[in-house]
C-alpha positions, 0 to 999 in steps of 0.5 A: 619317482614317488609312489608305487605302481601295480599293474595286472594284465589278464586275458579272460575267457569271458565276454566283455559285458559279463566282466563289466557286470562283475567289475561295475558291482562295487561290492564284488569289486571290493571283495577282490581288492588286495589287502582289504580285510573288511568293508561296508557299503555306503552306496553304489559307488562307495565303500569304507573298511580296513586294509591290512598287511603283516610285517613279520608277525605284526599285523598293520591295519588302517582305515580305508575309504574307496570310491568309484569315480568314473564309469564308461560302460562297458570298457572303462572304470576309475576309482580312488581310495584314501587310507589313514596310515596313522591308525596303524601306529596308534595301538603301538604308540601311546605318546598322546600328541605325537600319535595324533600328529602322525595319524592326522598327517599320514595318509595313503592315496590310491588311484586305479583304472580298469580297461576292458579290451574286446579280443573276441565275442568270448574273450576280453583283456583286462588291464588293471593299474593301481598307483599308490602314494603316501603323504606325511611322516610314514610315507617312506615306510608305507611305500617301502611296504607296498613295493615289497608286497606288490608280487603278493597283491598281484597274486591275490588279485589274480587268485580272487578274480579266478575264483569269483569268475570261475573261469581260466585266466591268463596272466600276461607279462607286465609291459616294459616301461618305454624309455624315450629315445634321445634325439641328437643333431648329428650334423651339428655334432660333426661340425663341432668335432671337426672344428676342435680337430682343426684347432688342435692341429693349428700351430701356436703363434706367439705374440710380439710381447710373449717369450 
């Protein structure tokens, strides 16, 4: 399946309203988004900036626009981002038209959801999910990089959030993917099995024209 999913489930010793106040502040939210190296607030729902990862000793940077698209206080928030991947190769390739074409068509898209679940008056579960997709000529490379960096991104998110909130956080195991159970028609299978058993036991009768 195309794309990479990053999941972080946390139990935090904070009331849900305190956490909502933190996450709904886009400037604070931007400060803990993994790989964001700089940003500038456009308005209360949008920031633009740069994201970056390091491949060996090579830093890779690209432009980013991120928007909060939905808020349902104090329990749910969704956001979307666009990263222009071609910016990463401009400084490494100087082939004019080819570079421009890579830059124009190579785009990374990220959608995120944040669910806050009340455990008690003083504890909240945070379920953060990010889906990352890429388009264009750099898709396979970009998604391979993101997949490789997932453990680092999760650790960075956890550490940044712990620092910002100043309270212990429990990181929960990532939920296992649910595999749908295959439905079978057992009575029909038994009928077919018995049918072929009978056919195998029947004697072969030659017709008058056969020898």
